[in-house]
N, C-alpha and C positions, 0 to 999 in steps of 0.2 A: 267827628261826623263822617269824615272821609273814609276812615278805616272801619266804621261800624259794620259795613256789609261783609267784612271779612272775619267777623267775630265768631260766626257759626260755620262749621264745615259744610261744604256744598258737595253732595255725593256725585253729581254729574261732573263737576269740575275735577274732583278727586279721581274719578274713573278715567277721565280724559288725560290727566297728567300721568297717571299710571300707564296708560296705553302708549302715550307718545314717548315714554321713557323705556318701558319694558320691551316694546316692539323693536326699536333700533338696537337696544342692548343685545337681544337675542340674535338679531340679524348680523350685527358686527361680530359677535362671538362665533357664529357659524362661519362668517367670512374669514375670520382669523384662523380657524381650523383648516379651512380650504386653502388659505394663503400659505400655510406651512409647506405644502407640496411645491409651491412656486419659489418662495423666498422668505427667509427668516426676517429680513428687513421689512418686507411687506407686512408680515404678521406683527412685527413690533409697531409699525405705524398704525395699523388697524387697532391694536390693543391700546395704544396711547389715546386714540380717539374714543375708544370704548370706555376708558377710565372716567371720562366726563359723565357718561351715562351711569356708571357704577356709583360715582359720587352723588348723582341725582337720586339714585335708588336709596342710598344711605340717608339722604335728606328726607325722602318720603318715610323711611323707617323712623327717623327722628320725629317727624310730625305725628306718626302713629303712636309713638311713645308718650307724646303730650296730649293725645286724644284730639288732635287738630285735623286729622285727615278724613275720618268718617265719624258721624255722630254716634254710631254704635261702637262702644268700647271693645266689645268682643271681636268684631270684624277688624278694627284697627290693630288689636293685639295679634290676631292670627296673621294679618298681612305683614306686620312687623316681624313676626317669627319666620315667615317664609323669606322675606327680604334679608333677614339676618343670616340665612344660609348662603345667600349670594354675596353679601358684604363681609362674610366671615366675622360677624359680630353677634354673639349670643344676645338675643333681644331682651329677654327677661332680666338677665344680669346687667346688661347695659342700661336698661330703663331704670332699674333701682339705683344703680351707681350714679347715673346722670341726674336723677331726682334729688339725690343727697347733695 
């Protein structure tokens, strides 16, 4: 009963999660590029922090593969493909292999 409300994807929640993950990821990526002019150590620190957001993007990609992120499978698959470019994980190949 407690988990029943999470059985169906919630588009507004999905868009929120995508925004609060993608926004900081892009910002930290830009800061890392900027930081290279100052210090490689600063760039490394920013990149390590950004790794958490990259992991979160992979988690969203994973949820897209299970059809759990958006109700529309086509939208989920295309978002998964776009995220696959960032995570360096070919979405369609990964989805098939993961399903097996």
